[in-house]
C-alpha positions as CSV (number, residue, x, y, z in Angstrom):
1,M,3.5,-46.4,18.9
2,L,-0.3,-45.8,19.3
3,I,0.4,-42.1,20.0
4,R,2.7,-41.9,17.2
5,K,0.0,-43.3,14.7
6,L,-2.5,-40.9,16.1
7,V,-0.2,-37.9,15.5
8,K,0.7,-39.0,12.1
9,G,-3.2,-39.5,11.3
10,L,-3.8,-35.9,12.5
11,L,-1.2,-34.5,10.4
12,V,-2.6,-36.2,7.3
13,L,-6.0,-34.8,8.1
14,G,-4.4,-31.2,8.5
15,L,-5.5,-30.9,12.1
16,F,-2.1,-29.8,13.3
17,S,-1.3,-27.5,10.2
18,A,-1.3,-23.9,10.6
19,T,-1.7,-23.6,6.8
20,S,-4.7,-25.8,6.5
21,V,-6.5,-24.0,9.3
22,F,-6.0,-20.7,7.5
23,A,-7.2,-22.3,4.3
24,D,-10.5,-23.6,5.5
25,D,-13.2,-22.7,3.0
26,A,-14.2,-19.0,3.6
27,G,-16.4,-18.8,0.2
28,W,-13.4,-18.0,-1.9
29,M,-14.7,-17.3,-5.5
30,T,-12.6,-20.1,-7.0
31,K,-11.8,-23.0,-4.8
32,D,-8.1,-22.9,-3.4
33,T,-7.5,-19.5,-5.0
34,L,-7.7,-15.9,-3.9
35,T,-8.8,-13.9,-6.5
36,V,-7.6,-10.0,-6.4
37,G,-8.5,-7.1,-8.0
38,T,-5.8,-4.3,-8.6
39,E,-4.9,-1.7,-11.0
40,G,-1.4,-2.7,-12.3
41,T,-0.6,0.7,-13.2
42,Y,0.1,2.5,-9.8
43,P,3.6,2.3,-8.9
44,P,5.2,1.4,-6.3
45,F,1.9,-0.4,-5.0
46,T,0.8,-2.4,-8.0
47,Y,2.8,-2.2,-11.4
48,H,4.9,-4.2,-14.0
49,D,8.5,-4.3,-13.6
50,E,10.9,-4.1,-16.7
51,Q,10.4,-7.7,-17.3
52,G,6.6,-7.2,-17.4
53,K,6.0,-9.1,-14.0
54,L,3.2,-7.8,-11.9
55,T,4.6,-6.7,-8.8
56,G,4.5,-3.9,-6.0
57,Y,3.9,-3.6,-2.6
58,D,0.3,-4.3,-2.5
59,V,0.8,-7.0,-5.0
60,E,3.6,-8.7,-2.8
61,V,1.5,-8.4,0.3
62,A,-1.3,-10.1,-1.5
63,R,0.9,-12.9,-2.6
64,A,2.4,-13.3,1.1
65,V,-1.4,-13.4,2.3
66,A,-2.5,-16.1,-0.3
67,E,0.7,-18.2,0.6
68,K,-0.1,-18.0,4.4
69,L,-3.6,-19.0,3.6
70,G,-2.5,-21.9,1.5
71,L,-4.2,-20.7,-1.6
72,K,-3.0,-20.0,-5.0
73,I,-3.5,-16.4,-6.3
74,E,-4.8,-14.8,-9.3
75,F,-4.8,-11.1,-10.1
76,K,-7.3,-9.6,-12.4
77,E,-6.2,-6.2,-13.5
78,T,-8.8,-3.5,-13.6
79,A,-9.2,0.2,-13.9
80,W,-9.2,2.0,-10.8
81,N,-12.9,3.1,-11.2
82,A,-14.2,-0.2,-11.9
83,L,-12.4,-2.0,-9.1
84,L,-15.3,-1.9,-6.5
85,A,-17.8,-2.4,-9.0
86,G,-15.9,-5.7,-9.8
87,L,-15.9,-6.7,-6.2
88,N,-19.6,-5.8,-6.2
89,S,-20.3,-8.5,-9.2
90,G,-18.2,-11.1,-7.9
91,R,-15.3,-10.8,-10.1
92,F,-12.8,-11.0,-7.3
93,D,-12.8,-11.9,-3.4
94,T,-10.8,-8.8,-2.4
95,V,-9.5,-5.6,-3.8
96,V,-5.9,-4.7,-3.1
97,N,-4.8,-1.2,-4.4
98,Q,-4.3,1.3,-1.6
99,V,-8.0,1.4,-1.3
100,T,-9.0,3.7,1.9
101,M,-12.2,3.5,3.6
102,N,-14.7,6.5,3.9
103,D,-18.3,6.9,5.3
104,E,-19.7,6.0,1.7
105,R,-17.4,2.8,1.4
106,R,-18.5,1.6,4.7
107,K,-21.9,1.1,3.7
108,K,-20.9,-1.7,1.3
109,Y,-17.6,-2.9,2.1
110,Q,-15.5,-4.0,5.0
111,S,-11.7,-3.5,5.3
112,S,-8.8,-5.7,6.7
113,L,-6.5,-4.8,9.1
114,P,-4.1,-2.2,7.6
115,Y,-1.2,-3.3,5.9
116,S,0.2,0.2,5.1
117,Y,0.1,3.5,6.9
118,S,0.5,6.8,5.0
119,G,-0.1,10.4,5.3
120,A,1.4,13.6,3.6
121,A,5.2,14.1,3.4
122,L,7.3,17.1,2.6
123,A,10.3,16.4,0.4
124,V,12.7,19.3,0.6
125,R,16.2,20.1,-0.5
126,S,18.9,19.0,2.0
127,S,20.5,22.5,1.5
128,L,17.4,24.0,3.3
129,P,18.1,22.4,6.9
130,N,15.5,25.0,8.6
131,V,12.5,23.7,6.4
132,R,10.8,20.7,8.1
133,A,7.2,21.7,8.0
134,V,4.5,23.4,5.9
135,K,5.0,26.4,8.2
136,D,8.5,26.8,6.9
137,L,7.6,27.2,3.3
138,K,7.1,30.9,3.0
139,G,8.8,32.6,0.2
140,L,9.8,29.0,-1.3
141,K,8.9,27.4,-4.5
142,G,7.2,24.0,-4.7
143,G,6.9,21.8,-7.7
144,L,3.4,20.1,-7.8
145,A,0.9,18.3,-10.5
146,F,-1.7,20.4,-11.9
147,T,-4.3,18.3,-10.0
148,S,-2.3,18.1,-6.5
149,N,-4.6,18.2,-3.4
150,F,-1.8,20.1,-1.9
151,A,-1.6,23.3,-3.9
152,D,-4.0,25.2,-1.5
153,L,-1.9,24.2,1.4
154,V,1.2,25.5,-0.2
155,R,-0.4,28.8,-1.2
156,Q,-2.0,29.1,2.3
157,N,1.6,29.0,3.7
158,Q,2.7,31.8,1.4
159,A,4.8,29.8,-0.9
160,E,4.7,29.6,-4.7
161,V,3.2,26.6,-6.6
162,V,5.3,25.6,-9.7
163,L,3.1,23.4,-11.9
164,V,4.8,20.4,-13.0
165,E,4.0,18.0,-15.7
166,G,5.2,14.3,-15.6
167,G,4.1,13.3,-11.9
168,L,5.9,13.0,-8.6
169,G,9.0,11.5,-10.1
170,Q,9.7,14.6,-12.1
171,E,8.8,16.7,-9.2
172,M,11.3,14.9,-6.9
173,A,13.9,15.2,-9.7
174,L,13.5,19.1,-9.8
175,V,14.1,19.3,-6.0
176,A,17.2,17.2,-6.1
177,Q,18.4,19.5,-9.0
178,G,17.5,22.5,-7.0
179,R,15.1,24.1,-9.6
180,V,12.3,24.0,-6.9
181,D,12.7,23.9,-3.1
182,F,10.2,21.2,-2.3
183,T,7.1,19.0,-3.2
184,L,4.3,17.6,-1.1
185,N,2.7,14.2,-1.7
186,D,1.7,10.8,-0.3
187,R,4.4,9.7,2.3
188,L,4.6,6.3,0.7
189,A,5.0,7.6,-2.9
190,V,7.5,10.1,-1.9
191,L,9.7,7.3,-0.1
192,Y,9.4,5.3,-3.1
193,Y,10.8,7.9,-5.5
194,Q,13.6,9.0,-2.9
195,K,14.9,5.4,-3.1
196,K,14.5,5.0,-6.8
197,L,16.3,8.3,-7.9
198,K,18.8,7.5,-5.3
199,V,18.7,11.2,-4.0
200,D,18.9,10.6,-0.1
201,D,21.7,12.9,0.1
202,K,19.8,15.7,-1.7
203,I,16.5,15.3,-0.4
204,Q,15.0,15.3,3.2
205,V,11.5,13.7,3.8
206,F,9.7,14.9,6.7
207,D,6.2,13.4,7.9
208,L,3.3,15.9,8.1
209,P,1.3,14.1,11.0
210,E,-1.0,17.3,11.2
211,E,-2.3,16.3,8.0
212,G,-3.5,13.0,9.3
213,T,-3.1,9.3,8.9
214,V,-4.3,7.1,5.8
215,T,-4.4,3.3,6.0
216,A,-4.9,0.6,3.5
217,G,-6.6,-2.8,3.8
218,F,-7.9,-5.5,1.8
219,I,-11.4,-4.6,0.7
220,V,-14.2,-7.2,0.9
221,R,-18.0,-7.0,0.6
222,K,-20.0,-6.1,3.5
223,D,-21.4,-9.8,4.0
224,D,-17.9,-11.4,3.4
225,T,-17.3,-11.9,7.1
226,E,-15.3,-15.1,6.9
227,K,-13.1,-13.9,4.1
228,L,-12.4,-10.9,6.2
229,K,-11.5,-13.1,9.1
230,K,-9.1,-15.3,7.3
231,L,-7.4,-12.2,5.7
232,N,-6.9,-10.7,9.3
233,Q,-5.4,-14.0,10.6
234,A,-3.1,-14.1,7.6
235,L,-1.9,-10.5,8.0
236,T,-1.8,-10.6,11.7
237,E,0.9,-13.8,11.3
238,L,2.8,-12.0,8.7
239,K,3.3,-9.0,10.7
240,K,4.5,-11.1,13.8
241,E,6.9,-12.9,11.4
242,G,8.4,-9.6,10.2
243,K,7.2,-10.5,6.8
244,L,5.3,-7.4,5.9
245,A,8.1,-5.1,7.2
246,A,10.6,-7.0,4.9
247,I,8.3,-6.5,1.8
248,S,7.8,-2.7,2.8
249,K,11.7,-2.3,3.1
250,Q,12.0,-3.8,-0.4
251,F,10.0,-1.0,-1.8
252,F,10.3,2.0,0.5
253,G,13.6,1.3,2.5
254,V,11.4,1.7,5.8
255,D,8.5,-0.3,7.2
256,I,5.3,1.2,6.6
257,S,3.4,-1.6,7.8
258,E,3.6,0.0,11.3
259,Q,2.0,3.2,12.3
């Protein structure tokens, strides 16, 4: 009886609760709430669905992390070029918006463990079975946006660049229609549009590991060590439970939370 009472008391205090351990105060901007900066205009990562609900891979991962931490969540939608400035000024605890780290950002910020791995991908017409890499593009036509980072890569491999307005969705549609032979873009975005446009039978997607791997994590200020620790704990648990994989497959059809 004494042991039963002791255990009951400990449960009341939260000492046996994994959630309450995660939810220990880490200096959150608002008590019991994870405040997240995100664009809300960058599908499939952070955007509004047809009902106007904020969703996307990054958004749903952030919701899962907040739940794991035992916190409520508040999103503050902010333009891309103001996200890190908002983090600096204390508008939110973290930025979740496919932000990758570079040398300049590392001077001011820290990133959590990755929740997504990406890189370049080649989307090519299924009727071209011998085209699997950029070295195979000679003589073909690639549909790309005017500002695409991949235009030079396409030209270097002696392929023609056909400029496309309307973004990656339009580029993928042109490939599926046979009006261009291929397009190059971020792997995650290509997988998203392949699923959205339902063109699995018309377009093959090939990773281009030689172009490098890009990761995204929760971004916090350099001195927010406790916040980073809690975020990493939550992400580790969610990965073990398969929750990150499930969210990933919801938006991309594959698990992009693992390299």
